[in-house]
N, C-alpha and C positions, 0 to 999 in steps of 0.2 A: 674709534674702531668701527669696522663695517658690520652692521647688524643684519643677520639674515632674517627673512620673514618667517612667520609661523606657518608651516606647511600643514594643511588640514588633511591632505591625502598623498600617500606615497605610491599610489597605484601607477603602473606604467601608462604613459600617454599614447594616444593614437599615432602621433608623428615621431615617436622615438626620443623626443626631447625629455629632459629631466622634469620632475614635478614642479620645481621652482620657476620653470619657464612660463607657467600659467599665472604667476603672481605679477601681473603687469605693473601694479603700482610700485613694486620694488625693481622690476627689470628696467622700466623706463626711468632714466635719470638724466643728469646734466654732466657733460664732459668737463672734467676738472681742468683741462688745458685751454680749450677754446670757448667753453661756456655754451656750446650748442647741444642739441638733443643727442642722447646716446643710450645704449642698452648695455646692461651688465651681462657678463658671461655666465651662462647657466650650465654649460657642459663641464661639470666638475669632476667627472670620473673618466680617466683615459681608457682607450680601447684595450690597452694591455691588461687592465684589471680583470676583465672577463676571461681572456685567454690564458691568464696566469694560474687559474685554479679550477676551471670548469671540470677537469678530469676528476677532481675531488668530489664535486657535486654529483657526478655520474654514479658515485658509489652509494649515494643515499638521496636520490632526487626528490623524494616526497616528504622529507623531514621538514616540519615547520617549526622546529624548536632550535635547530642548530645547522651549521654548514653541512655537517654529516655526523652521524653518531660515532662514538669511539669504537663500537663493535664493528660497524660497517667499514670504517677506515682500516682497522686491523685485519679484517677479513680480505678486503679487496686490494689494499695497498701493499707495497708500493706499485706504481705503474712499472711493469716489466720492461717495456720497450716503447720509447716515444720517438717517432720518426716524423720529419717535416722537411719542408723545402730549404734549400741551401741559403736563400736570402733571409730566412727567419732565424738562422742559427744563433747569431750573436745576441740580438736584442731579446728574442723570445726566451732563449736560455738564460740570459741575464735576469730578466724580469721575473720569470716563473720561479727561478731558484731563490731570488731575493724575497718574493712574496711568500714562498713556502717556508723559508727559514724563519721569517717573522711569525708565521702561524705556529711553527714548531717551538719557537722561543716562548710564546704565550700559552703553550700547552694544548693547542687546538688539534694538531696532527701528531701522531706518535712516531714519525720517522723524520730525520733531518734532511734527507734528499727527496725531491719529488718523484724521481724515477731512477731505476737501476741502470738503464742504458738509453743513450740519446744518439740517434744517427740522422744524417741529412742526405737526401737524394739529389742527384744532379738535375739540371734543367734540360728539357728537350728543346732543341733549337730548330729553326726552319731549315729547309734543304740547303740553303747557302751558308749555314753556320751562324746566321743572325738570329737574335731573339725574335720569337713569333710576335707579330702585332698586326692589327687590322690595317694600319696605315701602310705596312709593307706588303700586305696581301699574301702573307705566307703562313697563315694560321691553318692548322690541320684540325678538322672537326672529327672527333672520335666516332661520332654517329655515322659519318660517311664511310669511314674505314670499316666499321662493323657491318654496315649494310652491304658493302662490296665484298669483303673477305671473311666476315664472321668474327664473333667475339673472341674465339680462341686465338685466331691469328693476331688480332690486335693485342691481346694480353701477352702472347708469346713474344711479339716483336718488341714491346716496351721493355721486357726483361732481357731481350737479346741485343738491344741497341748498343750497349756498352757497359762500362763499369758503373756500378750502382751510384757511387758518389760523384761521378764526373758528368759534365755536360756532354750531350751527344746530339748530332744533327740528324733530323728526320730524313729518311730515304724511302721513296716509294718503291724503288727496286728491291730494297732489303725487305720491305713488307711482303712483296710478291715472293721473295725467297722463303720466308717463313710459311707462306701459304703452300708453296710447293713441297716443303718438308712435311707438313701435316698431311698433304695429299699422298705422299709416299708411304707414310705410316698407315693411312686408311687403306691404300691398295695392298699393303703388305699382308692384310688379313687373308687374302686369296692364297697365300703361300704357306700358311700356318699348318703344320703337321700335328697329329694328336699326342705326341710324346709329352709326358708330364714331368720330366727331369731335364736339366740343362744338358745339351749335347757337349761332347768333348771339344768340338770346333769352337763353340761359343762360350763355354763355361768361364774361362779366364776373363774374357772381356765383359761378360755380364757382371761378374763380381767386382771388377774394376769400376764399371759404370755405376753400380749401386753405391760404392764408396765415394766416387767422384761427385755424383749428384747429391748425395747426403751431405757431404762436407761443404760443397759449394752453396747449397741452400742455407746452411747454418751461417756461412761467412758472407752471404749476400753476393756471391759470384754467380749470378743467374746466367749470365751470358756463356760462361765456360761450361756450366752444367748442361745447357742446351746443346752446345757444341759436342759434348760427350754423347748425348742422345743421338745426334746426327751421325757420329762415327759408328755407334752401335747399330743404327738403322742400315747404314751402308754394309756392315758386315752381315746383317741378316739377309740382305739381298744377295750377297756374295756366297754365304755359307748355308743359307736356309735358316728357318726359324720354326721352333715348335711351340706348343701351347704354353708350357711353363715359362719359356723365354719371353713370349709375347705378353703374358700376364704381368711379368716383372716390368716390361717396357711400359705398359699402360699405367702401372702404379707410379713409376718414375715420371711419366708424362703428365700425370694428373694435376700437379701443382701449376703447370704451365698451360695446359689445354684441357681443363676439367670436363667440358661438355663432350668433346670428342672421345676422351678417355672413357667416360661413363657409358657413352653410346656403344662403343666397341666392346666394352666389358660385358654389357648385356647381350649383345649379338653373339658373343662367343660362349655364352652360357654360364658365366661366373655369377656367384651369388652376391647380392648387395650392390655396392658401388665401388668403383676403383678409388674414388676420393675418400671413402671411409674405411677402406680395407687396411689391414696391418701393413706398415711400411716394410719392404723387403729387407732381409738381412744379408750381409756379405761375410765370406770366410776370409779373414785377414791373411791366411796362409796362401790364398790364391790370388792375392792382389797386392800391388805396390802403388804408392802415390804416383799418379800419372799427370804431369803438367810440365810444359816446356815453353820457354820464351823464344820466339823465332824472329829473325829480322825480316822486315818488309821493304823490298827495294823496288824502284822504278827505273828501268833502263840501267840497272846495275848500281844505282845510288841509293843509299840507305835513307828511308823516309820516316820509319817508325818501327816499333816492335809490338807484337801481340802475344798473348798467352793462350795456348791451345793444349788439349790433352796430348800426351806423348803418343807418337805413332799415328797422329791424325792423317787421314788421306787428303788429297788435294782439294776435294770438294768441301770437306769440313773446314779446312784451313781458309779457303777462299770465302766461305760464309762468314767467318770471323773477320777476315781482312776487309772485305767490302762493307762490313757494318761499322768499321772504324771511321769516325767523323773526318779525320784528316785525309785518309785515303779516298773516302767517298767524294770529298771536295776536289782532290787532285784528278779524279777520274772523270769529272764533269766535262762534257763536250769531247770526250775521247772514246775511241774503240779499243777494246782489249784484243791485241793481236796474238799474243802468246803468253803463257804462264810457265815459268820455270820453278818447279817445286823440289827442294831438297829436304826430305823428311827430317823433322826435329831441328832444322837449322835455319832455313830461309825460304822465302818465296819472292821471285823476281817477276814483276809485271812489265810487259812490253806493250806500250800504248802508242797510238797515233791519232792525230786530230780527225774528227769525223768529217767525211767528205761533204 
């Protein structure tokens, strides 16, 4: 049998290798096949070991007697929601659950499952729909986007780019579209009137938007929540907006563009912060679930479908359509000549090659 050396110190090494890697008399050996010099493997713990239980250690990080105390595990656990990349779903979920169930079986943790909810987000691809890589030269540096458009635009675009769980292609034009939307909200402050109750013109849509954004955030449909805010903004420009309505707008905007929402909140004289204020409530009798799937055509031929709030105007529909990865790719190298929009049914794009 292979005898391991007596390890005098289990302290972490400077190079990240295991402690037994320093036992050179044991590491250096003879190859049993060719008889030549060889080294024994010292990396005895796979990387999955750390990522399978680190969230348990977070619950009691300074405990030097146990992985975590029973009291800490019962207070903090289970993990309510664990989100990660799509490429980690199978193996990480498999290993972390296996590891956790072993700990449960030996009585170390008080619950059989490591987390109540596990989700995976889609990958953001390059503009051409390919995976980002340095070799392709299509990597987008978030710092550059923040420097040019601001952190709120970057944050909003990532949530607006597409369905949470699906891959989506990056689009510089769509980033600019999000910046224009935030600029429209900023400029809307000049039109705010002092009334402190919802107007008859806007009351129904405000209640519908509160419900829509609230439901969509819970269901991680951030893109359609933002589309609903775009529709509400368009109505405010058309019908006017008062202080009560704009206050609600800032509260709904805050999860997507927190810095701008808090800045406008202070400018308009509201107390505290938009981001920590009570979430607005809606009257169910004044709202109905508003969502419709419409066809997206090019030259009269169906290409895909998108989901938008019911009765969305053409601008809001086009914002969602052009953010769709498939449509964005089909529009590359072409000019949009004409848009035919049939509310709640379809949008038809007429394109021609760029001159």
